[in-house]
C-alpha positions in Angstrom: 113.7 106.5 48.3 112.2 103.1 48.2 108.6 101.8 48.2 107.9 98.9 50.4 104.5 97.1 49.8 102.7 94.5 51.9 99.3 93.0 52.5 99.6 94.0 56.2 101.6 97.0 57.4 102.2 97.3 61.1 103.2 100.6 62.7 104.8 100.0 66.1 106.9 97.1 67.6 105.8 96.6 71.2 103.8 93.6 72.3 100.8 94.6 70.3 102.6 95.3 67.0 104.8 92.2 67.2 101.9 89.9 68.1 100.0 91.3 65.1 103.1 90.6 63.0 103.4 87.0 64.2 99.7 86.3 63.5 99.9 88.1 60.1 103.0 86.3 59.0 101.5 82.9 59.9 98.5 83.9 57.8 100.7 84.5 54.8 100.3 88.3 54.8 104.0 89.0 54.7 103.8 91.9 57.2 106.2 94.8 57.4 106.8 96.2 60.8 107.9 99.8 61.0 109.6 100.1 64.4 109.5 103.8 65.0 111.4 105.8 67.6 111.3 103.2 70.4 111.8 99.7 68.9 110.3 97.2 71.3 108.0 99.7 72.9 107.8 100.6 76.6 108.9 97.2 77.8 112.4 98.0 76.6 112.6 100.6 79.4 111.3 98.1 82.0 113.6 95.9 84.0 111.8 93.1 86.0 108.7 91.7 84.4 106.9 89.2 86.6 103.3 89.2 85.2 103.8 88.1 81.6 102.4 84.5 81.4 104.7 81.6 80.6 107.7 82.5 82.8 108.0 81.2 86.3 111.0 83.4 87.1 111.3 87.2 86.7 112.3 88.2 83.2 113.7 91.3 81.7 111.6 93.6 79.6 114.2 94.1 76.8 114.9 90.4 76.6 111.1 89.6 76.2 110.9 92.1 73.3 114.0 90.7 71.7 112.4 87.3 71.8 109.1 88.6 70.4 110.9 90.3 67.5 112.9 87.1 66.8 109.7 85.1 66.7 108.1 87.5 64.3 111.1 87.5 62.0 111.3 83.7 62.2 107.7 83.3 60.9 108.3 85.8 58.1 107.7 89.4 59.3 110.1 92.1 58.0 111.4 94.7 60.3 112.0 98.3 59.1 113.7 100.9 61.1 112.1 104.2 60.2 110.1 107.1 61.7 106.8 107.8 59.9 106.1 111.5 59.4 102.9 111.5 57.3 100.0 109.1 56.4 97.4 108.9 53.7 94.4 106.7 54.7 92.1 108.1 52.0 92.6 105.1 49.6 93.9 101.6 49.7 96.7 100.7 49.7 97.3 103.0 52.6 100.5 105.0 52.3 103.0 106.0 55.1 106.0 108.2 54.5 109.2 107.8 56.5 111.4 110.7 57.5 114.0 109.6 54.9 111.4 109.6 52.1 110.7 105.8 51.9 107.1 104.9 51.2 105.3 102.1 53.0 102.2 100.8 51.4 99.8 98.3 53.0 96.5 96.8 51.9 95.7 96.8 55.6 97.3 98.9 58.3 97.7 97.9 62.0 98.4 100.8 64.3 100.3 99.9 67.5 102.1 103.1 68.3 101.3 102.9 72.1 101.1 105.5 74.7 103.7 107.1 76.9 103.2 107.8 80.6 103.4 111.5 81.6 106.1 112.2 84.1 106.8 115.1 86.4 110.1 116.0 84.6 112.4 116.0 87.6 116.0 115.0 87.2 115.7 112.8 90.3 112.6 111.1 88.8 114.6 110.1 85.7 117.5 108.9 87.8 115.2 106.8 90.0 113.1 105.1 87.4 113.2 101.4 88.1 114.8 102.0 91.5 111.6 102.9 93.4 109.9 105.2 90.9 107.3 103.8 88.5 104.3 104.8 86.4 102.4 101.6 86.6 101.1 100.1 89.9 99.7 97.1 88.2 103.1 96.3 86.7 105.3 97.0 89.7 103.1 97.1 92.8 103.9 93.4 93.6 107.5 94.4 94.2 106.4 96.6 97.1 104.7 94.1 99.3 104.5 95.3 102.9 106.3 98.6 102.0 105.2 102.2 102.3 104.3 103.7 98.9 103.0 107.0 97.5 101.0 107.8 94.4 101.3 111.2 92.8 98.2 112.6 91.0 94.5 113.4 91.4 92.6 111.9 88.5 91.1 108.5 87.9 94.4 106.9 87.2 95.9 108.1 90.5 93.0 106.9 92.6 92.8 103.6 90.8 96.5 103.1 91.4 96.2 103.9 95.0 93.4 101.5 95.5 95.2 98.8 93.7 98.4 99.3 95.8 96.4 98.5 98.9 96.5 94.9 97.8 100.2 94.9 98.5 100.9 97.8 100.9 99.4 98.6 104.3 100.4 102.3 104.0 99.5 104.2 100.8 99.7 107.9 100.5 98.1 109.9 97.7 99.8 113.2 97.0 97.9 115.8 95.0 98.8 119.4 94.2 95.3 120.7 94.7 92.7 120.5 97.4 90.2 118.3 95.5 90.5 115.4 93.2 89.5 115.2 89.5 88.6 111.5 89.8 85.1 110.2 89.4 82.9 110.5 92.5 82.6 106.7 93.0 86.3 106.3 93.0 86.8 109.1 95.4 84.3 107.5 97.8 86.2 104.3 97.7 89.5 106.1 98.3 88.4 108.1 101.3 86.7 105.1 102.8 89.9 102.9 102.6 91.7 102.7 106.0 95.1 102.2 104.4 95.1 105.3 102.3 96.1 108.8 103.4 95.7 111.9 101.2 98.1 114.8 101.3 96.5 117.9 99.8 98.2 120.9 98.1 101.6 119.1 97.9 104.0 118.8 94.9 107.0 116.5 94.7 110.3 118.5 94.6 112.6 115.5 94.6 112.7 111.7 94.7 115.3 111.0 97.4 117.9 108.2 96.7 119.1 106.3 99.7 122.4 105.5 98.0 123.9 102.1 97.1 121.2 99.5 96.6 118.7 101.3 98.8 116.8 102.9 96.0 114.0 105.4 96.8 113.7 106.3 100.5 111.7 109.5 100.6 109.9 112.3 98.7 110.7 115.9 99.3 107.5 117.9 99.1 106.5 121.5 98.8 103.2 123.0 99.9 101.6 124.7 96.8 100.0 127.4 99.0 102.5 128.2 101.8 105.7 127.0 100.1 106.6 125.0 103.2 108.9 122.0 102.6 108.4 118.6 104.1 109.5 115.0 103.6 107.7 111.7 103.5 109.5 108.4 103.9 108.5 105.9 101.1 110.1 103.0 99.3 107.9 103.2 96.2 106.7 106.3 94.3 104.1 105.9 91.5 103.6 108.8 89.1 100.0 108.7 87.9 99.2 111.9 86.0 98.0 110.3 82.8 99.3 109.1 79.4 99.9 110.5 76.0 98.7 108.2 73.2 100.9 108.4 70.2 98.2 109.4 67.8 99.4 112.8 66.4 99.9 111.2 62.9 96.3 110.2 62.8 94.4 113.3 63.9 92.1 114.2 61.1 92.4 110.7 59.5 90.8 108.5 62.2 88.1 108.9 64.8 89.8 109.7 68.2 88.1 110.0 71.6 88.3 113.0 73.9 91.6 111.9 75.3 93.0 111.3 71.7 93.0 107.5 71.9 92.0 105.8 68.6 88.4 104.7 68.8 87.7 101.0 67.9 84.5 99.1 67.5 83.9 97.3 70.8 85.2 93.8 70.8 87.3 94.3 67.7 90.4 96.3 66.5 88.4 98.0 63.7 88.8 101.8 63.5 86.6 104.3 61.6 88.5 103.6 58.4 87.8 100.1 56.8 91.1 98.2 56.6 92.8 100.2 59.4 93.1 98.5 62.8 94.4 99.7 66.2 95.7 97.6 69.0 97.6 98.0 72.3 97.8 101.1 74.4 97.1 103.5 71.5 93.5 102.3 71.8 93.4 101.1 75.4 93.4 103.6 78.3 92.0 101.2 80.8 94.3 98.2 81.1 97.6 99.2 79.5 99.3 95.8 80.1 101.8 93.9 77.9 99.5 90.9 77.9 96.4 92.9 76.9 98.4 94.7 74.2 99.5 91.3 72.8 96.0 90.0 72.8 94.6 93.0 70.9 97.5 92.6 68.5 96.3 89.1 67.7 92.8 90.6 67.3 94.0 93.2 64.8 95.8 90.6 62.7 92.8 88.4 62.6 90.5 91.3 61.7 92.9 92.4 59.0 93.0 88.9 57.5 89.2 88.7 57.5 88.9 92.1 56.0 91.2 91.2 53.1 89.4 87.9 52.5 86.1 89.8 52.2 87.6 92.4 49.9 89.3 89.8 47.6 86.1 87.7 47.5 84.1 90.7 46.3 86.8 91.6 43.7 86.7 88.0 42.5 82.9 88.1 42.1 83.0 91.3 40.2 85.7 90.0 37.9 83.6 86.9 37.2 80.5 88.9 36.2 
């Protein structure tokens, strides 16, 4: 068992965590990044990335994260491969314990553990991810220009995704397993008023149909939740929009969370309910959930952490001089 100490401890290594590490390292805070279960975050499971600024051609998600990590290490961040199983935020330095017993201490803590999209859990869904099946219309909708697509879900996320997809597709179908939506009324009004959106009620997806070869997704097999009747709808893109799980289990009881278990931050900052603890990326953002917004809030978290330490150290210096 080893104790690793730093002025800035970063938990999570997606765009938010690595951006925080880059800024923290450049500020001389010698950050340690604990990478967690999925080093590189969700972008490592993404193939084509076309909306990250600075690249005129399509790039690969895993490559982008490799470059971000290399940049963070180049400016002085240290990478640790561990899974945190417990935290103590009651005093500074904050203490995190890895599953092997190693202790990580930080004068400040940046939480960038992200959020995972909820999936239907079908074998065909897993097989078709990146081949016509997605959980992010904003990320992937551009690839379905002029094609027929479907959105699965009935909450705000599903309705927002369906509306967004009309920017690219002239034929969007929303599939919901009930006979009414859970989305906010204003969103429902926009959905029902849109001429390019069709709603299928009381339907569940039984299978994502692979066209074979390079065809990718070609259809969805559906089952009526009331009659049990089977049907098929031809689509080239299927967007699962049934919500996200923020990775905040470790912090329940330690930090203020909202009703959906996202970490609450002070508006316009990365500051959480515990002074010296900051949150960035999808773990605190249930609205945008983009790599570029995650990276931006990672920058904010590092700057907030640096300013926090400057204020603390100034007060300590004043007390010592008295």
